[in-house]
C-alpha positions as CSV (number, residue, x, y, z in Angstrom):
1,M,12.4,25.5,9.0
2,S,14.7,27.5,7.5
3,L,16.9,26.5,4.3
4,S,20.6,25.0,5.6
5,Q,23.6,25.9,3.3
6,D,23.9,22.6,1.7
7,Q,20.3,22.3,1.0
8,I,19.9,26.0,-0.7
9,G,23.0,24.8,-3.5
10,R,20.9,21.4,-3.8
11,Y,17.7,22.9,-4.4
12,S,19.0,26.2,-6.4
13,R,17.1,25.3,-9.2
14,H,13.8,25.1,-7.6
15,L,15.1,27.9,-5.5
16,L,15.0,30.0,-9.0
17,L,11.3,29.1,-9.9
18,P,9.2,32.3,-8.8
19,E,6.4,29.7,-8.0
20,V,8.7,27.7,-5.8
21,G,11.6,30.0,-4.2
22,V,12.7,29.8,-0.6
23,E,9.3,29.6,0.5
24,G,8.1,26.9,-1.0
25,Q,10.9,24.5,-1.1
26,E,10.8,24.9,3.2
27,K,7.0,23.5,2.7
28,I,8.2,21.0,0.8
29,C,11.2,19.9,3.2
30,N,8.7,19.7,5.5
31,S,6.2,18.1,4.1
32,K,5.4,14.2,4.6
33,V,4.1,11.8,2.2
34,L,3.2,8.2,2.1
35,C,4.0,6.0,-0.7
36,I,2.1,3.1,-0.8
37,G,4.0,0.3,-2.7
38,T,7.8,0.3,-3.9
39,G,7.4,-1.0,-7.3
40,G,6.4,-0.2,-10.8
41,L,5.1,3.4,-9.5
42,G,6.4,4.0,-6.3
43,A,9.8,3.2,-7.8
44,P,10.1,6.9,-9.8
45,L,7.6,8.6,-7.7
46,G,9.8,8.3,-4.0
47,L,13.0,8.7,-6.4
48,Y,11.9,11.9,-7.8
49,L,9.9,12.7,-4.2
50,A,13.4,12.3,-2.5
51,A,15.5,14.2,-4.6
52,A,12.9,16.9,-4.4
53,G,13.5,16.8,-0.9
54,V,10.3,15.9,0.5
55,G,11.2,16.1,4.4
56,T,9.4,12.3,5.7
57,L,8.5,10.1,2.6
58,G,6.4,7.0,4.3
59,L,7.0,3.7,1.9
60,I,5.0,0.9,2.9
61,D,4.9,-2.8,0.9
62,F,5.2,-6.0,2.1
63,D,6.9,-7.7,-1.4
64,V,10.8,-8.5,-2.1
65,V,13.0,-8.1,-5.1
66,D,12.2,-10.2,-7.8
67,L,14.2,-10.6,-11.0
68,S,10.8,-9.7,-13.0
69,N,10.8,-6.4,-11.2
70,L,13.7,-5.3,-12.5
71,Q,12.0,-4.4,-16.1
72,R,10.2,-1.6,-14.4
73,Q,10.7,-1.0,-10.5
74,V,13.8,1.8,-11.2
75,A,14.5,2.2,-7.7
76,H,16.1,-2.2,-6.8
77,G,18.9,-3.6,-8.8
78,E,20.5,-6.6,-9.0
79,A,21.7,-6.6,-5.6
80,S,18.3,-6.0,-4.3
81,L,17.1,-9.2,-5.8
82,G,15.6,-11.3,-3.0
83,K,16.0,-8.2,-0.3
84,L,12.4,-6.1,1.1
85,K,11.6,-4.1,-1.2
86,V,11.2,-0.8,1.5
87,D,14.6,-1.6,2.3
88,S,16.0,-1.4,-1.1
89,A,13.9,1.6,-1.9
90,K,15.2,3.4,1.8
91,Q,19.0,2.7,0.7
92,R,18.1,4.1,-3.0
93,F,16.2,7.1,-1.6
94,S,18.6,7.6,1.0
95,D,21.6,7.7,-1.2
96,I,19.7,10.4,-3.7
97,N,18.8,12.3,-0.6
98,S,20.4,11.3,2.7
99,S,18.8,14.4,4.6
100,I,15.7,13.0,4.3
101,D,13.6,11.3,6.6
102,I,12.5,7.4,5.1
103,K,10.4,5.8,7.5
104,T,9.7,1.9,6.4
105,Y,6.7,-0.5,7.2
106,N,7.0,-4.0,5.6
107,V,3.1,-4.5,6.2
108,A,0.0,-5.1,3.9
109,L,-2.2,-2.1,4.3
110,T,-5.5,-3.0,6.0
111,S,-8.1,-1.5,7.8
112,E,-6.8,-2.1,10.8
113,N,-3.5,-0.2,9.7
114,A,-4.8,2.2,7.5
115,L,-6.1,5.1,9.7
116,E,-3.2,5.2,11.8
117,I,-0.6,4.9,9.4
118,F,-1.9,7.8,7.2
119,K,-2.2,9.9,10.0
120,D,0.8,11.4,10.4
121,Y,1.0,12.3,6.9
122,D,-0.1,15.1,4.4
123,I,-0.4,13.0,1.2
124,I,-0.8,9.6,0.5
125,V,0.2,8.3,-3.3
126,D,-1.2,4.7,-4.4
127,G,1.1,2.4,-6.2
128,T,-0.7,-0.3,-5.8
129,D,-2.3,-2.4,-8.7
130,N,-5.5,-4.4,-6.9
131,F,-9.1,-3.0,-5.8
132,P,-9.2,-3.8,-2.6
133,T,-6.3,-1.5,-1.6
134,R,-7.6,1.5,-3.9
135,Y,-11.0,1.1,-2.0
136,L,-9.0,1.2,1.1
137,A,-7.1,3.8,0.8
138,N,-9.3,6.2,-0.8
139,D,-12.0,6.0,2.0
140,A,-9.7,6.3,4.5
141,C,-8.4,9.5,3.0
142,V,-11.7,10.6,2.6
143,L,-12.3,9.5,6.6
144,L,-8.7,11.6,7.4
145,G,-9.1,14.9,5.1
146,K,-6.6,13.6,3.1
147,P,-5.5,14.1,-0.8
148,Y,-5.0,10.7,-2.1
149,I,-3.3,10.2,-5.2
150,Y,-4.1,7.5,-7.9
151,G,-2.1,6.0,-10.2
152,C,-3.1,2.7,-12.7
153,I,-1.3,1.0,-15.3
154,L,-1.4,-1.8,-17.5
155,R,-0.1,-2.9,-20.8
156,F,0.1,0.2,-23.2
157,D,-2.2,2.6,-21.1
158,G,-2.1,4.3,-17.8
159,Q,-4.6,6.9,-15.6
160,A,-3.6,9.3,-12.9
161,S,-6.0,11.7,-10.6
162,V,-6.3,13.8,-7.3
163,F,-8.9,12.4,-5.3
164,D,-10.0,15.2,-2.7
165,A,-13.4,15.3,-1.0
166,K,-12.4,18.2,0.5
167,Q,-12.4,19.9,-3.4
168,G,-14.1,17.4,-5.1
169,P,-15.1,13.6,-5.9
170,C,-13.2,11.2,-4.4
171,Y,-12.4,7.4,-5.9
172,R,-15.7,6.0,-5.0
173,C,-17.4,8.7,-7.4
174,L,-15.3,7.2,-10.1
175,F,-16.1,3.9,-9.9
176,P,-19.1,3.1,-7.0
177,E,-18.4,-0.4,-7.8
178,P,-15.4,-2.7,-8.3
179,P,-14.6,-5.0,-11.7
180,P,-16.4,-9.2,-11.4
181,P,-12.7,-10.4,-9.5
182,G,-10.9,-11.3,-12.4
183,L,-12.6,-9.5,-15.2
184,V,-9.2,-6.8,-14.8
185,P,-5.9,-8.7,-15.2
186,S,-2.8,-7.9,-13.0
187,C,0.2,-6.9,-14.2
188,A,1.7,-9.8,-13.7
189,E,-1.0,-11.8,-15.9
190,G,-1.3,-9.2,-18.4
191,G,1.6,-7.4,-18.8
192,V,3.1,-3.7,-18.4
193,L,5.5,-1.7,-21.0
194,G,8.2,-1.2,-19.0
195,V,8.4,2.8,-19.2
196,L,4.4,3.1,-18.6
197,P,4.8,3.3,-15.0
198,G,8.0,5.9,-15.0
199,L,5.4,8.1,-17.1
200,V,2.4,7.8,-14.9
201,G,4.9,7.4,-11.5
202,L,6.1,10.8,-12.5
203,I,2.8,12.5,-12.6
204,Q,2.0,11.3,-9.7
205,A,5.3,13.0,-8.0
206,T,4.4,16.0,-9.9
207,E,0.8,16.2,-8.4
208,T,2.3,15.6,-5.0
209,L,4.6,18.8,-5.3
210,K,2.0,21.2,-7.0
211,I,-0.2,20.0,-3.7
212,I,2.8,20.6,-1.2
213,L,3.8,23.9,-2.9
214,G,0.1,25.3,-3.5
215,K,0.1,26.0,-6.8
216,G,-1.0,25.0,-10.6
217,D,-4.0,22.9,-11.2
218,T,-4.0,19.6,-10.0
219,L,-5.8,16.8,-11.8
220,V,-8.8,16.7,-8.8
221,G,-11.7,16.8,-10.7
222,R,-9.8,15.3,-13.8
223,L,-8.7,11.6,-14.8
224,L,-5.8,11.5,-17.1
225,L,-5.5,8.9,-19.8
226,F,-2.7,8.0,-21.2
227,D,-2.5,5.8,-24.4
228,A,1.9,4.9,-25.0
229,L,1.2,3.5,-28.7
230,G,-1.0,6.5,-29.3
231,M,1.5,8.4,-27.3
232,K,-1.5,10.4,-26.5
233,F,-3.2,11.8,-23.4
234,R,-7.0,12.3,-23.0
235,E,-8.4,14.1,-20.4
236,M,-12.4,13.1,-18.8
237,K,-13.5,15.6,-16.4
238,L,-15.3,14.1,-12.7
239,R,-18.1,14.9,-10.5
240,K,-18.3,14.6,-6.9
241,D,-21.2,12.0,-6.6
242,K,-23.7,13.6,-4.0
243,N,-25.2,10.1,-3.1
244,C,-21.6,8.7,-2.9
245,P,-21.5,6.5,0.0
246,I,-18.3,7.8,1.8
247,C,-17.8,12.0,0.4
248,G,-21.6,12.4,-0.1
249,E,-24.8,14.2,1.5
250,N,-25.3,11.2,3.5
251,P,-22.6,9.2,3.6
252,S,-23.4,5.0,4.7
253,I,-19.6,4.7,5.4
254,T,-18.3,6.0,8.5
255,E,-15.5,3.4,9.1
256,L,-13.2,1.3,7.0
257,I,-14.9,-1.7,5.5
258,D,-13.8,-5.4,4.6
259,Y,-12.5,-4.5,1.6
260,Q,-11.8,-8.1,0.2
261,E,-15.3,-8.9,0.3
262,F,-16.5,-5.4,-0.9
263,C,-14.6,-6.4,-3.9
264,G,-16.0,-10.0,-4.4
265,I,-13.1,-12.2,-3.0
266,P,-14.7,-14.1,-0.2
267,A,-12.3,-15.5,2.6
268,V,-11.4,-19.0,1.4
269,S,-12.5,-21.6,4.5
270,A,-11.7,-24.7,5.5
271,E,-14.5,-26.4,3.7
272,D,-13.9,-24.7,0.2
273,D,-10.1,-25.1,1.1
274,S,-10.4,-28.7,0.9
275,A,-13.3,-28.5,-1.6
276,D,-10.7,-26.8,-3.9
277,S,-7.9,-29.2,-3.4
278,A,-10.0,-32.1,-4.4
279,L,-10.0,-30.5,-7.9
280,E,-6.4,-29.9,-7.6
281,V,-3.2,-32.3,-8.8
282,D,-0.2,-31.3,-8.2
283,V,2.9,-31.5,-10.5
284,Q,4.5,-34.4,-10.0
285,T,1.6,-36.4,-10.3
286,V,1.3,-34.5,-13.7
287,K,4.8,-35.0,-14.6
288,D,4.1,-39.1,-13.7
289,M,1.5,-39.1,-15.7
290,L,3.1,-37.6,-18.6
291,S,6.5,-40.3,-18.4
292,N,3.8,-43.3,-17.8
293,G,2.2,-42.5,-21.1
294,K,-1.3,-42.0,-19.4
295,T,-4.2,-41.0,-21.4
296,F,-5.7,-37.1,-20.1
297,K,-5.5,-33.7,-22.2
298,L,-2.6,-31.4,-21.0
299,I,-4.5,-28.2,-21.2
300,D,-2.4,-24.7,-21.0
301,V,-5.5,-21.9,-20.4
302,R,-2.6,-18.8,-20.8
303,E,-2.2,-16.1,-22.9
304,P,-0.3,-16.9,-26.6
305,S,2.5,-14.6,-25.5
306,E,3.1,-16.9,-22.2
307,Y,3.0,-19.8,-24.2
308,D,5.5,-18.4,-26.3
309,I,8.2,-18.2,-23.1
310,C,7.8,-21.6,-21.7
311,K,5.6,-24.5,-22.4
312,I,5.1,-28.3,-21.3
313,E,5.9,-30.7,-24.2
314,G,2.2,-32.1,-24.7
315,S,0.4,-29.3,-23.9
316,T,-2.5,-27.7,-26.0
317,L,-3.4,-23.8,-25.6
318,I,-7.0,-23.3,-24.8
319,P,-6.7,-19.9,-23.2
320,L,-8.8,-18.8,-20.1
321,G,-10.8,-16.7,-22.0
322,L,-12.5,-18.4,-25.4
323,I,-13.3,-21.2,-22.5
324,Q,-15.2,-18.4,-20.5
325,E,-16.9,-18.2,-23.6
326,K,-18.4,-21.6,-23.1
327,N,-18.8,-22.0,-26.7
328,P,-17.7,-26.2,-27.2
329,A,-16.4,-24.6,-30.8
330,N,-13.3,-23.4,-28.9
331,L,-12.3,-26.6,-26.9
332,N,-10.5,-28.4,-30.4
333,G,-12.6,-31.3,-29.1
334,L,-12.5,-32.2,-26.2
335,G,-14.9,-34.8,-25.1
336,K,-17.3,-34.1,-22.3
337,N,-15.2,-37.3,-20.2
338,D,-12.1,-37.1,-21.1
339,E,-9.7,-37.2,-18.4
340,I,-8.1,-33.3,-18.4
341,V,-5.1,-31.5,-16.7
342,L,-5.5,-27.8,-16.5
343,H,-2.9,-25.7,-15.8
344,C,-1.9,-21.7,-16.4
345,K,0.9,-19.4,-14.5
346,A,0.1,-20.0,-10.7
347,G,-3.0,-21.9,-10.7
348,V,-5.7,-19.1,-10.1
349,R,-6.8,-19.1,-14.0
350,S,-6.3,-22.8,-14.5
351,M,-9.7,-23.2,-11.7
352,K,-11.4,-20.4,-13.4
353,A,-11.2,-22.2,-16.5
354,L,-12.3,-26.1,-15.0
355,K,-15.4,-24.4,-13.0
356,A,-16.4,-22.8,-16.1
357,M,-16.1,-26.4,-18.4
358,Q,-18.0,-28.0,-15.0
359,D,-20.5,-25.5,-15.6
360,M,-20.7,-27.2,-19.3
361,G,-20.9,-30.4,-18.3
362,Y,-17.3,-31.9,-17.9
363,T,-17.1,-34.1,-15.6
364,N,-13.4,-35.5,-15.6
365,L,-11.4,-32.3,-14.4
366,K,-8.1,-31.2,-12.6
367,S,-6.2,-27.9,-12.0
368,M,-2.9,-28.6,-11.6
369,R,-1.9,-26.6,-8.4
370,G,1.0,-24.0,-8.4
371,G,0.8,-24.0,-12.4
372,I,3.6,-23.6,-15.0
373,E,5.7,-21.8,-11.8
374,E,5.4,-24.4,-9.3
375,W,6.8,-27.2,-12.9
376,A,10.0,-25.0,-13.5
377,I,10.7,-24.6,-9.5
378,K,10.4,-28.5,-9.1
379,I,10.0,-30.4,-12.2
380,D,12.6,-28.6,-14.9
381,T,14.4,-26.0,-13.5
382,S,16.3,-25.7,-16.7
383,M,12.2,-23.6,-18.1
384,P,12.1,-20.0,-18.2
385,R,10.1,-18.3,-15.3
386,Y,8.6,-15.0,-15.5
């Protein structure tokens, strides 16, 4: 594909760069890049790849735009609230550059569809925030021989690298095993500075264009670490692991596996679901208990910063981390036989707290199903949601 007169005008600042020129811009216009996620990282990534003229831009996401996204996910706006993220992002990217082909996949990335989706793209860029998808994307890229551009953000810290098993290490060489479930909080639990994904996403976009052009030194074999509070970049050298189970000398992984199970997230059976349900209480029941003056302890296991945003009147804050230390001194004098209802934002952390307290000998425990999020929807609609 040769450049049209309009394209020459649009990409003129690229054409003036000796490292790009007409030939390089034609490479960009003929390239095919898949963005996994159109949120914090995917938004700036997609904006700049579209502006640069990437010929085919794939977007995979199955979420909808929520008000809490707008603090950092700059591809979406207030007019897109409630819309599919892939549709919102496509509309925004098309407005920047209507000449590119944008393909959308409103699906979750799975072991069943990853290879089929990936095979049509030159480069895979990961903008997700969970370990199962990272391992899945890495393994699919290794099996297909494609570069995998990694980014990660949390609170004030970011990471970026390029994993390409043809030239250097893969993601598994750096992280052979995932952390225990729940050890690393998501952005929804731990928070993230709104500008941070812009910085990391643009690093990913820069690496994408360098790979397309075949210019410069990419992050293959290097992990870039960014500290926004200290405004510092650090770099770690990475080595290929000859014993890596997928890109090593004798790989044991030759096809995609169950990544939820690999990351320690077991499938919930009907029996497990029933057992957890017996330990839960719904928000209306808790409201009735409070209204009727029932004697019980309502314990909020969120973080202090969350408690400052909103709280249920009469609740006591004991963050999950303190409970998991399993030190009775952290529990504000709670008795082993006291009736206790635990709650968090959505019900996940309160169930973890419940099981930790069971291990300590507490016997009369319930977790409030749906957490304070459901309380704000069903009980107190004036309560701020975050």
